PyMOL Python script that loads the backbone (N, CA, C, O; Angstrom):
from pymol import cmd

cmd.read_pdbstr("""\
ATOM      1  N   MET A   1      14.638  -5.713   6.867  1.00  0.00           N
ATOM      2  CA  MET A   1      13.276  -6.390   6.388  1.00  0.00           C
ATOM      3  C   MET A   1      13.774  -6.371   4.838  1.00  0.00           C
ATOM      4  O   MET A   1      14.508  -5.548   4.291  1.00  0.00           O
ATOM      5  N   ASN A   2      13.163  -7.506   4.307  1.00  0.00           N
ATOM      6  CA  ASN A   2      13.437  -7.705   2.758  1.00  0.00           C
ATOM      7  C   ASN A   2      12.143  -7.026   2.107  1.00  0.00           C
ATOM      8  O   ASN A   2      12.297  -6.280   1.141  1.00  0.00           O
ATOM      9  N   GLU A   3      10.979  -7.255   2.581  1.00  0.00           N
ATOM     10  CA  GLU A   3       9.785  -7.210   1.845  1.00  0.00           C
ATOM     11  C   GLU A   3       8.692  -6.434   3.010  1.00  0.00           C
ATOM     12  O   GLU A   3       8.985  -6.399   4.205  1.00  0.00           O
ATOM     13  N   ILE A   4       7.611  -5.925   2.550  1.00  0.00           N
ATOM     14  CA  ILE A   4       6.424  -5.019   3.140  1.00  0.00           C
ATOM     15  C   ILE A   4       4.795  -5.437   2.483  1.00  0.00           C
ATOM     16  O   ILE A   4       4.622  -5.342   1.268  1.00  0.00           O
ATOM     17  N   LEU A   5       4.128  -5.707   3.019  1.00  0.00           N
ATOM     18  CA  LEU A   5       2.791  -6.184   2.437  1.00  0.00           C
ATOM     19  C   LEU A   5       1.825  -4.994   2.850  1.00  0.00           C
ATOM     20  O   LEU A   5       1.954  -4.457   3.951  1.00  0.00           O
ATOM     21  N   PHE A   6       0.886  -4.608   1.973  1.00  0.00           N
ATOM     22  CA  PHE A   6       0.315  -3.796   1.904  1.00  0.00           C
ATOM     23  C   PHE A   6      -0.929  -4.358   1.720  1.00  0.00           C
ATOM     24  O   PHE A   6      -1.029  -5.118   0.757  1.00  0.00           O
ATOM     25  N   ILE A   7      -1.842  -4.184   2.362  1.00  0.00           N
ATOM     26  CA  ILE A   7      -3.361  -4.564   2.531  1.00  0.00           C
ATOM     27  C   ILE A   7      -4.372  -3.322   1.337  1.00  0.00           C
ATOM     28  O   ILE A   7      -4.489  -2.109   1.513  1.00  0.00           O
ATOM     29  N   VAL A   8      -4.848  -3.995   0.405  1.00  0.00           N
ATOM     30  CA  VAL A   8      -5.476  -2.341  -0.962  1.00  0.00           C
ATOM     31  C   VAL A   8      -6.957  -2.929  -0.851  1.00  0.00           C
ATOM     32  O   VAL A   8      -7.223  -4.080  -1.196  1.00  0.00           O
ATOM     33  N   GLU A   9      -7.785  -2.140  -0.399  1.00  0.00           N
ATOM     34  CA  GLU A   9      -8.929  -2.478  -0.216  1.00  0.00           C
ATOM     35  C   GLU A   9      -9.909  -1.256  -1.038  1.00  0.00           C
ATOM     36  O   GLU A   9      -9.462  -0.119  -0.884  1.00  0.00           O
ATOM     37  N   ASP A  10     -11.089  -1.349  -1.824  1.00  0.00           N
ATOM     38  CA  ASP A  10     -11.720  -0.317  -2.522  1.00  0.00           C
ATOM     39  C   ASP A  10     -12.270   0.549  -1.419  1.00  0.00           C
ATOM     40  O   ASP A  10     -12.854   0.112  -0.428  1.00  0.00           O
ATOM     41  N   ALA A  11     -11.980   2.085  -1.734  1.00  0.00           N
ATOM     42  CA  ALA A  11     -12.652   3.079  -0.724  1.00  0.00           C
ATOM     43  C   ALA A  11     -13.931   3.479  -1.174  1.00  0.00           C
ATOM     44  O   ALA A  11     -14.156   3.834  -2.331  1.00  0.00           O
ATOM     45  N   PRO A  12     -15.018   3.410  -0.002  1.00  0.00           N
ATOM     46  CA  PRO A  12     -16.611   3.885  -0.314  1.00  0.00           C
ATOM     47  C   PRO A  12     -16.702   4.836  -0.981  1.00  0.00           C
ATOM     48  O   PRO A  12     -17.756   4.999  -1.596  1.00  0.00           O
ATOM     49  N   GLU A  13     -15.543   5.888  -1.110  1.00  0.00           N
ATOM     50  CA  GLU A  13     -15.797   6.822  -1.984  1.00  0.00           C
ATOM     51  C   GLU A  13     -15.155   6.992  -3.573  1.00  0.00           C
ATOM     52  O   GLU A  13     -14.960   8.037  -4.193  1.00  0.00           O
ATOM     53  N   GLY A  14     -14.882   5.460  -4.030  1.00  0.00           N
ATOM     54  CA  GLY A  14     -14.119   5.274  -4.942  1.00  0.00           C
ATOM     55  C   GLY A  14     -12.726   5.543  -4.896  1.00  0.00           C
ATOM     56  O   GLY A  14     -12.303   6.294  -4.017  1.00  0.00           O
ATOM     57  N   GLY A  15     -11.806   4.932  -5.885  1.00  0.00           N
ATOM     58  CA  GLY A  15     -10.528   4.526  -5.480  1.00  0.00           C
ATOM     59  C   GLY A  15     -10.116   3.295  -4.565  1.00  0.00           C
ATOM     60  O   GLY A  15     -10.778   2.267  -4.420  1.00  0.00           O
ATOM     61  N   PHE A  16      -8.837   3.610  -3.948  1.00  0.00           N
ATOM     62  CA  PHE A  16      -8.487   2.446  -3.296  1.00  0.00           C
ATOM     63  C   PHE A  16      -7.827   2.894  -2.300  1.00  0.00           C
ATOM     64  O   PHE A  16      -7.316   3.995  -2.508  1.00  0.00           O
ATOM     65  N   VAL A  17      -7.582   2.270  -0.905  1.00  0.00           N
ATOM     66  CA  VAL A  17      -6.709   2.557   0.003  1.00  0.00           C
ATOM     67  C   VAL A  17      -5.664   1.423   0.009  1.00  0.00           C
ATOM     68  O   VAL A  17      -5.853   0.350  -0.564  1.00  0.00           O
ATOM     69  N   ALA A  18      -4.596   1.724   0.667  1.00  0.00           N
ATOM     70  CA  ALA A  18      -3.686   0.599   0.941  1.00  0.00           C
ATOM     71  C   ALA A  18      -2.906   0.994   2.292  1.00  0.00           C
ATOM     72  O   ALA A  18      -2.357   2.088   2.430  1.00  0.00           O
ATOM     73  N   ARG A  19      -2.916  -0.084   3.342  1.00  0.00           N
ATOM     74  CA  ARG A  19      -2.396   0.256   4.672  1.00  0.00           C
ATOM     75  C   ARG A  19      -1.244  -0.507   4.782  1.00  0.00           C
ATOM     76  O   ARG A  19      -1.370  -1.444   3.994  1.00  0.00           O
ATOM     77  N   ALA A  20      -0.113  -0.579   5.404  1.00  0.00           N
ATOM     78  CA  ALA A  20       0.819  -1.556   5.367  1.00  0.00           C
ATOM     79  C   ALA A  20       0.648  -2.465   6.792  1.00  0.00           C
ATOM     80  O   ALA A  20      -0.048  -2.094   7.736  1.00  0.00           O
ATOM     81  N   LEU A  21       1.364  -3.634   6.760  1.00  0.00           N
ATOM     82  CA  LEU A  21       1.162  -4.482   7.906  1.00  0.00           C
ATOM     83  C   LEU A  21       2.185  -4.484   8.361  1.00  0.00           C
ATOM     84  O   LEU A  21       3.165  -4.818   7.694  1.00  0.00           O
ATOM     85  N   GLY A  22       2.303  -3.983  10.077  1.00  0.00           N
ATOM     86  CA  GLY A  22       3.517  -4.244  10.667  1.00  0.00           C
ATOM     87  C   GLY A  22       4.222  -2.690  10.233  1.00  0.00           C
ATOM     88  O   GLY A  22       5.430  -2.716  10.468  1.00  0.00           O
ATOM     89  N   GLU A  23       3.864  -1.659   9.792  1.00  0.00           N
ATOM     90  CA  GLU A  23       4.284  -0.320   9.576  1.00  0.00           C
ATOM     91  C   GLU A  23       3.303   1.090   9.746  1.00  0.00           C
ATOM     92  O   GLU A  23       2.121   0.770   9.874  1.00  0.00           O
ATOM     93  N   SER A  24       3.445   2.009   9.765  1.00  0.00           N
ATOM     94  CA  SER A  24       2.272   2.976   9.779  1.00  0.00           C
ATOM     95  C   SER A  24       2.514   3.793   8.699  1.00  0.00           C
ATOM     96  O   SER A  24       2.949   4.945   8.730  1.00  0.00           O
ATOM     97  N   ILE A  25       2.226   3.171   7.799  1.00  0.00           N
ATOM     98  CA  ILE A  25       1.932   3.944   6.125  1.00  0.00           C
ATOM     99  C   ILE A  25       0.966   3.516   5.639  1.00  0.00           C
ATOM    100  O   ILE A  25       0.703   2.314   5.633  1.00  0.00           O
ATOM    101  N   PHE A  26       0.151   4.527   5.067  1.00  0.00           N
ATOM    102  CA  PHE A  26      -1.013   4.155   4.328  1.00  0.00           C
ATOM    103  C   PHE A  26      -1.275   5.340   3.637  1.00  0.00           C
ATOM    104  O   PHE A  26      -0.979   6.460   4.054  1.00  0.00           O
ATOM    105  N   THR A  27      -1.983   5.025   2.290  1.00  0.00           N
ATOM    106  CA  THR A  27      -2.260   6.052   1.245  1.00  0.00           C
ATOM    107  C   THR A  27      -2.897   5.820   0.482  1.00  0.00           C
ATOM    108  O   THR A  27      -2.875   4.598   0.336  1.00  0.00           O
ATOM    109  N   GLU A  28      -3.873   6.508  -0.541  1.00  0.00           N
ATOM    110  CA  GLU A  28      -4.518   6.236  -1.110  1.00  0.00           C
ATOM    111  C   GLU A  28      -4.509   6.844  -2.931  1.00  0.00           C
ATOM    112  O   GLU A  28      -3.526   7.497  -3.279  1.00  0.00           O
ATOM    113  N   ALA A  29      -5.241   6.667  -3.606  1.00  0.00           N
ATOM    114  CA  ALA A  29      -5.385   6.998  -4.780  1.00  0.00           C
ATOM    115  C   ALA A  29      -6.498   6.517  -6.030  1.00  0.00           C
ATOM    116  O   ALA A  29      -7.178   5.532  -5.739  1.00  0.00           O
ATOM    117  N   ASP A  30      -6.663   6.946  -6.976  1.00  0.00           N
ATOM    118  CA  ASP A  30      -7.978   7.240  -7.698  1.00  0.00           C
ATOM    119  C   ASP A  30      -8.199   5.646  -8.528  1.00  0.00           C
ATOM    120  O   ASP A  30      -9.248   5.022  -8.681  1.00  0.00           O
ATOM    121  N   ASP A  31      -6.911   5.317  -8.936  1.00  0.00           N
ATOM    122  CA  ASP A  31      -6.749   4.179  -9.630  1.00  0.00           C
ATOM    123  C   ASP A  31      -5.613   3.437  -8.968  1.00  0.00           C
ATOM    124  O   ASP A  31      -4.893   3.851  -8.059  1.00  0.00           O
ATOM    125  N   LEU A  32      -5.570   2.067  -9.687  1.00  0.00           N
ATOM    126  CA  LEU A  32      -4.394   1.079  -9.512  1.00  0.00           C
ATOM    127  C   LEU A  32      -3.028   1.515  -9.504  1.00  0.00           C
ATOM    128  O   LEU A  32      -2.167   1.303  -8.650  1.00  0.00           O
ATOM    129  N   GLU A  33      -2.931   2.348 -10.898  1.00  0.00           N
ATOM    130  CA  GLU A  33      -1.622   2.489 -11.263  1.00  0.00           C
ATOM    131  C   GLU A  33      -1.025   3.555 -10.633  1.00  0.00           C
ATOM    132  O   GLU A  33       0.197   3.548 -10.489  1.00  0.00           O
ATOM    133  N   SER A  34      -1.858   4.691 -10.140  1.00  0.00           N
ATOM    134  CA  SER A  34      -1.675   5.610  -9.381  1.00  0.00           C
ATOM    135  C   SER A  34      -1.238   5.036  -8.209  1.00  0.00           C
ATOM    136  O   SER A  34      -0.080   5.299  -7.882  1.00  0.00           O
ATOM    137  N   LEU A  35      -2.048   4.135  -7.324  1.00  0.00           N
ATOM    138  CA  LEU A  35      -1.729   3.453  -5.860  1.00  0.00           C
ATOM    139  C   LEU A  35      -0.353   2.729  -6.117  1.00  0.00           C
ATOM    140  O   LEU A  35       0.550   2.491  -5.315  1.00  0.00           O
ATOM    141  N   HIS A  36      -0.413   2.548  -6.974  1.00  0.00           N
ATOM    142  CA  HIS A  36       1.433   1.775  -6.817  1.00  0.00           C
ATOM    143  C   HIS A  36       2.350   3.169  -6.812  1.00  0.00           C
ATOM    144  O   HIS A  36       3.182   3.182  -5.905  1.00  0.00           O
ATOM    145  N   ARG A  37       2.337   4.124  -7.513  1.00  0.00           N
ATOM    146  CA  ARG A  37       3.150   4.968  -7.438  1.00  0.00           C
ATOM    147  C   ARG A  37       3.107   5.590  -6.062  1.00  0.00           C
ATOM    148  O   ARG A  37       4.216   6.033  -5.765  1.00  0.00           O
ATOM    149  N   GLN A  38       2.136   5.782  -5.060  1.00  0.00           N
ATOM    150  CA  GLN A  38       1.794   6.380  -3.858  1.00  0.00           C
ATOM    151  C   GLN A  38       2.629   5.393  -3.115  1.00  0.00           C
ATOM    152  O   GLN A  38       3.621   5.670  -2.439  1.00  0.00           O
ATOM    153  N   VAL A  39       2.041   4.029  -3.345  1.00  0.00           N
ATOM    154  CA  VAL A  39       2.660   3.327  -2.122  1.00  0.00           C
ATOM    155  C   VAL A  39       4.264   3.022  -2.346  1.00  0.00           C
ATOM    156  O   VAL A  39       4.945   2.427  -1.511  1.00  0.00           O
ATOM    157  N   ARG A  40       4.626   3.385  -3.260  1.00  0.00           N
ATOM    158  CA  ARG A  40       6.316   3.178  -3.694  1.00  0.00           C
ATOM    159  C   ARG A  40       6.737   4.548  -2.859  1.00  0.00           C
ATOM    160  O   ARG A  40       7.531   4.558  -1.918  1.00  0.00           O
ATOM    161  N   ASP A  41       6.110   5.586  -3.342  1.00  0.00           N
ATOM    162  CA  ASP A  41       6.682   6.814  -2.740  1.00  0.00           C
ATOM    163  C   ASP A  41       6.645   6.724  -1.140  1.00  0.00           C
ATOM    164  O   ASP A  41       7.674   7.028  -0.537  1.00  0.00           O
ATOM    165  N   ALA A  42       5.394   6.279  -0.347  1.00  0.00           N
ATOM    166  CA  ALA A  42       5.097   6.475   0.698  1.00  0.00           C
ATOM    167  C   ALA A  42       6.435   5.600   1.562  1.00  0.00           C
ATOM    168  O   ALA A  42       6.989   6.053   2.563  1.00  0.00           O
ATOM    169  N   VAL A  43       6.803   4.160   0.852  1.00  0.00           N
ATOM    170  CA  VAL A  43       7.713   3.647   1.439  1.00  0.00           C
ATOM    171  C   VAL A  43       9.093   4.003   1.612  1.00  0.00           C
ATOM    172  O   VAL A  43       9.903   3.574   2.434  1.00  0.00           O
ATOM    173  N   HIS A  44       9.251   5.003   0.550  1.00  0.00           N
ATOM    174  CA  HIS A  44      10.840   5.510   0.390  1.00  0.00           C
ATOM    175  C   HIS A  44      10.595   6.597   1.244  1.00  0.00           C
ATOM    176  O   HIS A  44      11.598   6.856   1.909  1.00  0.00           O
ATOM    177  N   CYS A  45       9.669   7.309   1.471  1.00  0.00           N
ATOM    178  CA  CYS A  45       9.485   8.338   2.506  1.00  0.00           C
ATOM    179  C   CYS A  45       9.515   7.668   3.905  1.00  0.00           C
ATOM    180  O   CYS A  45      10.318   8.155   4.700  1.00  0.00           O
ATOM    181  N   HIS A  46       8.932   6.862   4.227  1.00  0.00           N
ATOM    182  CA  HIS A  46       9.241   5.974   5.645  1.00  0.00           C
ATOM    183  C   HIS A  46      10.367   5.467   6.175  1.00  0.00           C
ATOM    184  O   HIS A  46      10.647   5.440   7.373  1.00  0.00           O
ATOM    185  N   PHE A  47      10.927   5.118   5.397  1.00  0.00           N
ATOM    186  CA  PHE A  47      12.121   4.320   5.799  1.00  0.00           C
ATOM    187  C   PHE A  47      13.506   5.419   5.460  1.00  0.00           C
ATOM    188  O   PHE A  47      13.295   6.132   4.479  1.00  0.00           O
ATOM    189  N   ASP A  48      14.709   5.607   6.064  1.00  0.00           N
ATOM    190  CA  ASP A  48      15.669   6.115   6.133  1.00  0.00           C
ATOM    191  C   ASP A  48      16.496   5.606   4.640  1.00  0.00           C
ATOM    192  O   ASP A  48      16.221   4.497   4.183  1.00  0.00           O
ATOM    193  N   GLU A  49      17.354   6.357   4.047  1.00  0.00           N
ATOM    194  CA  GLU A  49      17.890   5.908   2.890  1.00  0.00           C
ATOM    195  C   GLU A  49      18.498   4.709   2.896  1.00  0.00           C
ATOM    196  O   GLU A  49      19.408   4.689   3.724  1.00  0.00           O
ATOM    197  N   GLY A  50      18.369   3.753   2.335  1.00  0.00           N
ATOM    198  CA  GLY A  50      19.002   2.223   2.144  1.00  0.00           C
ATOM    199  C   GLY A  50      18.467   1.408   3.003  1.00  0.00           C
ATOM    200  O   GLY A  50      18.848   0.243   3.116  1.00  0.00           O
ATOM    201  N   MET A  51      17.578   1.896   3.665  1.00  0.00           N
ATOM    202  CA  MET A  51      16.631   0.576   4.661  1.00  0.00           C
ATOM    203  C   MET A  51      15.472   0.278   4.058  1.00  0.00           C
ATOM    204  O   MET A  51      15.007  -0.778   4.486  1.00  0.00           O
ATOM    205  N   ALA A  52      14.596   0.980   2.938  1.00  0.00           N
ATOM    206  CA  ALA A  52      13.537   0.210   2.576  1.00  0.00           C
ATOM    207  C   ALA A  52      13.587  -1.129   1.943  1.00  0.00           C
ATOM    208  O   ALA A  52      14.512  -1.494   1.218  1.00  0.00           O
ATOM    209  N   PRO A  53      12.665  -1.766   2.216  1.00  0.00           N
ATOM    210  CA  PRO A  53      12.300  -3.208   2.145  1.00  0.00           C
ATOM    211  C   PRO A  53      12.571  -3.075   0.157  1.00  0.00           C
ATOM    212  O   PRO A  53      11.956  -2.243  -0.511  1.00  0.00           O
ATOM    213  N   ALA A  54      13.330  -3.821  -0.300  1.00  0.00           N
ATOM    214  CA  ALA A  54      13.646  -4.507  -1.389  1.00  0.00           C
ATOM    215  C   ALA A  54      12.429  -4.776  -2.276  1.00  0.00           C
ATOM    216  O   ALA A  54      12.343  -4.486  -3.469  1.00  0.00           O
ATOM    217  N   LEU A  55      11.268  -5.522  -1.333  1.00  0.00           N
ATOM    218  CA  LEU A  55       9.912  -5.935  -2.422  1.00  0.00           C
ATOM    219  C   LEU A  55       8.811  -5.227  -1.800  1.00  0.00           C
ATOM    220  O   LEU A  55       8.973  -4.919  -0.619  1.00  0.00           O
ATOM    221  N   ILE A  56       7.683  -4.897  -2.385  1.00  0.00           N
ATOM    222  CA  ILE A  56       6.816  -4.510  -2.056  1.00  0.00           C
ATOM    223  C   ILE A  56       5.618  -5.177  -2.623  1.00  0.00           C
ATOM    224  O   ILE A  56       5.374  -5.194  -3.830  1.00  0.00           O
ATOM    225  N   ARG A  57       4.804  -5.784  -1.613  1.00  0.00           N
ATOM    226  CA  ARG A  57       3.768  -6.593  -2.268  1.00  0.00           C
ATOM    227  C   ARG A  57       2.250  -5.796  -1.811  1.00  0.00           C
ATOM    228  O   ARG A  57       2.054  -5.285  -0.709  1.00  0.00           O
ATOM    229  N   LEU A  58       1.393  -5.833  -2.798  1.00  0.00           N
ATOM    230  CA  LEU A  58      -0.132  -5.466  -2.466  1.00  0.00           C
ATOM    231  C   LEU A  58      -0.873  -6.267  -2.637  1.00  0.00           C
ATOM    232  O   LEU A  58      -1.036  -6.724  -3.769  1.00  0.00           O
ATOM    233  N   GLN A  59      -1.536  -6.685  -1.630  1.00  0.00           N
ATOM    234  CA  GLN A  59      -2.640  -7.851  -1.435  1.00  0.00           C
ATOM    235  C   GLN A  59      -3.909  -7.307  -1.543  1.00  0.00           C
ATOM    236  O   GLN A  59      -4.344  -6.837  -0.492  1.00  0.00           O
ATOM    237  N   HIS A  60      -4.817  -7.220  -2.775  1.00  0.00           N
ATOM    238  CA  HIS A  60      -6.246  -6.585  -2.945  1.00  0.00           C
ATOM    239  C   HIS A  60      -7.388  -7.565  -2.547  1.00  0.00           C
ATOM    240  O   HIS A  60      -7.692  -8.613  -3.118  1.00  0.00           O
ATOM    241  N   SER A  61      -8.109  -6.851  -1.151  1.00  0.00           N
ATOM    242  CA  SER A  61      -8.757  -7.282  -0.257  1.00  0.00           C
ATOM    243  C   SER A  61     -10.431  -6.869  -0.705  1.00  0.00           C
ATOM    244  O   SER A  61     -10.658  -5.661  -0.756  1.00  0.00           O
ATOM    245  N   ARG A  62     -11.335  -7.607  -0.955  1.00  0.00           N
ATOM    246  CA  ARG A  62     -12.826  -7.429  -1.442  1.00  0.00           C
ATOM    247  C   ARG A  62     -13.773  -7.849  -0.616  1.00  0.00           C
ATOM    248  O   ARG A  62     -14.096  -9.028  -0.753  1.00  0.00           O
ATOM    249  N   GLU A  63     -14.295  -7.251   0.174  1.00  0.00           N
ATOM    250  CA  GLU A  63     -15.518  -7.879   1.143  1.00  0.00           C
ATOM    251  C   GLU A  63     -16.549  -8.270   0.072  1.00  0.00           C
ATOM    252  O   GLU A  63     -16.865  -7.613  -0.920  1.00  0.00           O
ATOM    253  N   SER A  64     -17.129  -9.777   0.567  1.00  0.00           N
ATOM    254  CA  SER A  64     -18.065  -9.901  -0.192  1.00  0.00           C
ATOM    255  C   SER A  64     -19.098 -10.755   0.937  1.00  0.00           C
ATOM    256  O   SER A  64     -18.758 -11.453   1.892  1.00  0.00           O
ATOM    257  N   ALA A  65     -20.402 -10.434   0.468  1.00  0.00           N
ATOM    258  CA  ALA A  65     -21.641 -11.057   1.347  1.00  0.00           C
ATOM    259  C   ALA A  65     -21.730 -12.585   1.116  1.00  0.00           C
ATOM    260  O   ALA A  65     -21.424 -13.212   0.102  1.00  0.00           O
ATOM    261  N   VAL A  66     -22.104 -12.930   2.015  1.00  0.00           N
ATOM    262  CA  VAL A  66     -22.096 -14.782   2.087  1.00  0.00           C
ATOM    263  C   VAL A  66     -23.587 -15.170   2.307  1.00  0.00           C
ATOM    264  O   VAL A  66     -23.910 -16.354   2.398  1.00  0.00           O
TER     265      VAL A  66
END
""", "prot")
cmd.dss("prot")
cmd.show_as("cartoon", "prot")
cmd.util.cbc("prot")
cmd.orient("prot")
């Protein structure tokens, strides 16, 4: 696996939540800078040494009323 994609959403109570597509990785943080650190840490904890994807992508998804 060369990359992993996280969908980032605004948390109802404030801050952000991030969920990986295709992996059981979930994390949350109060601000985007902290979320970036949390995501990197979660990815490195999830995969064995040397098996983590080289690229981590975050896609911010926002709901909007039509």
